[in-house]
C-alpha positions in Angstrom: -52.6 47.3 -23.7 -50.5 44.5 -22.2 -48.6 42.9 -25.3 -47.8 39.0 -25.3 -44.2 37.6 -26.5 -44.7 35.8 -29.9 -44.9 32.0 -29.5 -41.6 31.4 -31.6 -39.7 34.1 -29.0 -41.1 32.5 -26.4 -39.7 29.1 -27.7 -36.4 30.6 -28.1 -35.8 31.8 -25.0 -37.4 28.5 -23.1 -34.6 26.7 -25.3 -31.8 29.0 -24.2 -32.6 28.6 -20.4 -32.8 25.2 -21.0 -29.6 25.1 -22.7 -27.8 27.3 -19.9 -29.1 25.1 -17.3 -27.8 21.8 -19.1 -24.7 23.7 -19.6 -24.1 24.3 -16.0 -25.0 20.7 -14.7 -22.9 19.5 -17.2 -19.8 21.7 -16.0 -20.4 20.9 -12.4 -20.3 17.4 -13.3 -17.1 17.6 -15.4 -15.8 19.6 -12.1 -16.3 16.6 -10.3 -15.2 14.1 -12.6 -12.2 15.5 -13.4 -8.9 13.8 -12.2 -6.0 15.1 -11.0 -2.4 13.6 -10.3 -0.3 13.3 -7.5 3.5 12.4 -7.4 4.7 10.7 -4.8 8.3 10.5 -4.1 8.8 7.4 -1.7 12.2 5.3 -0.4 12.7 2.6 -2.7 12.0 0.0 0.3 8.4 1.2 0.4 7.5 -0.2 -3.5 5.5 -3.2 -2.4 3.5 -1.5 0.3 2.6 1.4 -1.6 1.5 -0.2 -4.6 -0.8 -2.3 -2.4 -2.1 0.5 -0.7 -3.0 2.4 -4.1 -5.3 -0.4 -5.0 -7.5 0.6 -2.1 -6.9 4.0 -2.4 -8.1 4.1 -5.8 -11.2 2.1 -5.2 -12.3 4.8 -2.7 -10.8 7.8 -4.8 -11.3 6.9 -8.4 -10.8 10.7 -9.6 -7.0 10.8 -8.1 -4.4 9.3 -10.0 -1.2 8.4 -8.2 1.9 8.3 -10.0 5.1 6.7 -7.5 8.4 7.9 -8.1 10.8 5.2 -6.1 14.1 5.8 -5.4 17.1 6.3 -2.6 15.9 9.1 -0.3 19.2 11.2 -1.0 18.6 11.2 -4.9 14.5 11.9 -3.9 15.7 15.0 -1.8 18.1 16.1 -4.7 14.7 16.1 -7.2 12.8 17.9 -4.9 15.5 21.0 -4.3 16.0 20.9 -8.1 12.0 21.7 -8.4 11.2 18.1 -9.6 7.0 17.9 -9.4 6.2 16.3 -6.0 3.5 16.3 -4.1 4.4 14.1 -1.3 7.6 13.1 0.1 8.1 9.6 2.1 12.0 9.3 2.9 13.5 6.2 4.9 15.3 8.5 7.2 15.0 12.1 9.2 18.1 13.3 7.7 16.5 14.0 4.1 13.4 15.4 5.6 15.0 17.6 7.6 17.3 19.3 4.7 14.1 20.1 2.9 12.7 21.5 6.0 15.7 23.7 6.2 15.5 24.9 2.9 11.2 26.0 3.9 10.1 23.2 0.8 7.9 21.3 3.1 4.5 22.2 4.2 5.7 22.0 7.7 2.2 21.1 9.2 2.1 17.9 7.3 5.3 16.3 8.3 4.8 13.3 10.5 6.7 10.0 11.6 4.7 7.4 9.7 6.8 4.1 10.0 9.9 2.0 11.4 11.9 -0.8 10.2 15.2 -3.1 11.2 18.3 -3.5 9.7 18.9 -7.3 8.6 21.9 -9.4 7.1 20.9 -11.4 4.3 22.5 -14.2 2.5 21.5 -16.2 -0.8 19.1 -19.2 0.2 21.3 -21.9 -0.5 23.7 -20.8 2.2 24.2 -22.6 5.3 23.6 -21.2 8.8 26.3 -19.8 10.8 26.5 -16.1 9.2 26.0 -13.3 11.6 27.2 -9.7 11.5 30.1 -10.8 14.0 31.7 -12.8 11.5 31.6 -10.9 8.3 35.6 -10.5 8.4 35.7 -14.0 7.7 38.4 -14.9 4.9 35.9 -16.9 3.0 33.7 -14.0 2.8 34.7 -11.8 -0.1 32.0 -9.2 -0.9 29.2 -7.6 1.1 27.0 -5.4 -0.4 25.8 -1.8 1.5 24.0 0.9 0.3 25.8 3.9 -0.3 25.8 5.9 2.9 26.3 8.9 1.4 22.7 8.9 -0.4 21.2 5.6 0.9 19.5 5.6 4.7 19.5 2.3 4.9 23.7 2.3 4.0 24.1 4.7 6.7 22.1 2.4 9.1 24.3 -0.4 7.7 27.3 1.3 8.3 26.4 2.4 11.8 26.0 -1.4 12.9 29.4 -2.1 11.3 30.9 0.4 13.2 29.1 -0.4 16.3 30.7 -4.1 16.4 34.0 -2.8 15.6 34.1 -4.3 12.0 33.6 -1.2 9.6 37.3 -0.7 8.5 38.1 -4.5 8.7 35.5 -5.2 5.6 35.9 -1.9 4.2 37.7 -3.7 1.1 34.8 -5.9 0.9 32.0 -3.5 0.4 30.4 -3.1 -2.7 27.9 0.0 -2.4 24.3 -0.1 -4.4 22.0 2.8 -5.0 19.4 1.4 -3.2 18.4 -1.7 -1.1 16.6 -3.6 -4.1 19.8 -3.6 -5.7 21.3 -5.1 -2.7 18.6 -7.7 -2.8 19.3 -8.7 -6.4 23.2 -8.7 -5.8 22.6 -11.7 -3.3 20.0 -13.0 -5.5 22.6 -13.6 -8.2 25.7 -14.4 -6.3 27.2 -11.1 -7.3 27.8 -11.1 -3.3 28.1 -13.1 -0.3 25.8 -11.2 2.1 24.2 -7.9 1.8 22.8 -5.5 4.7 19.1 -4.4 4.2 16.1 -3.6 5.5 13.7 -6.5 7.1 11.0 -5.4 4.7 13.3 -5.9 1.5 13.4 -9.8 2.0 9.7 -10.3 2.0 9.5 -9.9 -1.7 12.3 -12.5 -2.3 12.3 -16.4 -2.5 16.1 -16.4 -3.2 17.6 -14.7 0.0 16.8 -15.5 3.6 17.8 -13.2 6.7 20.6 -15.0 8.9 21.0 -12.0 11.7 18.9 -8.9 12.8 20.8 -6.0 14.4 19.8 -4.7 17.9 18.1 -1.8 17.3 20.8 0.0 19.8 23.7 -0.6 17.2 22.3 2.1 14.9 20.2 5.5 14.7 16.2 5.0 15.1 15.2 3.9 11.5 12.0 6.1 10.7 10.2 7.1 7.6 8.8 10.8 8.0 6.4 11.6 5.5 5.5 15.3 4.3 3.3 17.3 1.7 6.2 19.6 -0.3 5.1 23.1 0.1 5.0 23.7 -3.9 2.1 20.7 -4.5 -0.5 22.1 -6.9 -3.1 19.6 -5.2 -2.3 20.2 -1.6 -6.0 19.3 -0.3 -5.6 16.1 -1.9 -2.1 15.3 -0.9 -3.4 15.6 2.6 -6.1 13.0 2.2 -3.7 10.6 0.6 -1.4 11.4 3.4 -4.2 10.9 6.0 -5.1 7.5 4.4 -1.6 6.2 5.1 -2.4 6.6 8.6 -5.8 4.5 8.3 -6.5 0.9 9.5 -6.5 -0.3 5.7 -2.8 1.4 5.1 -1.3 0.4 8.8 -2.7 -3.6 7.9 -0.9 -3.3 4.5 2.1 -1.9 6.2 2.2 -4.7 8.8 1.9 -7.3 6.4 5.1 -6.3 4.6 7.1 -6.5 7.9 7.1 -2.2 9.0 6.8 -1.2 12.5 3.6 1.5 13.1 4.8 4.8 14.8 0.8 5.3 15.4 -0.9 2.5 15.9 
């Protein structure tokens, strides 16, 4: 004789099936909604552009948090070498990226050249015309700020410019080294130095300084900003997606507005 399951038992089984189905649905939804955080270490000259890009990126990718770590390329390189959690590195020169590549710290297939820049000479806005790279050895020009060539790519490029025009040794006693280009802009804004060598893109954010000369590109090594995902990234898929976004038209328009040149247009 065929036995039938008691009503209360059938109800119990049905309830458990429904509960498990709901639990699985909620778990899958949780997985989809769970946010991850990417740490992007980028040269300080990229601050304004990257912050504007972040707004656009998170509108399209609300489940990805971006944590920016800005600094000189040399110090960022050292942080990565010492194990600092980093998913993406954007350097203001190939040198720092090359050093990480030699130590096999990059997800090498993701390395690309992203941007270009220019070296300019800036002075306080109130200063009159007439100052150029070629007359930085004038007696009334007492202090010139330059990024530390040992760790700041802009400083290395600036040093190359001064060497190219035969002035580096003549103005060496006037040089005030800075840890990044934003510090140089601040020195010029406040009158702590008479002039500074920075990137073209650094001047856009300041209303207190102006460009008085732009170095010919053959006076220094090519100013290239490479980008790469770091090999030990815990989120390589999302890191690759963010990198791809930086090459999108939306991001390129922001970079151009901030004064950068594009490698791929």
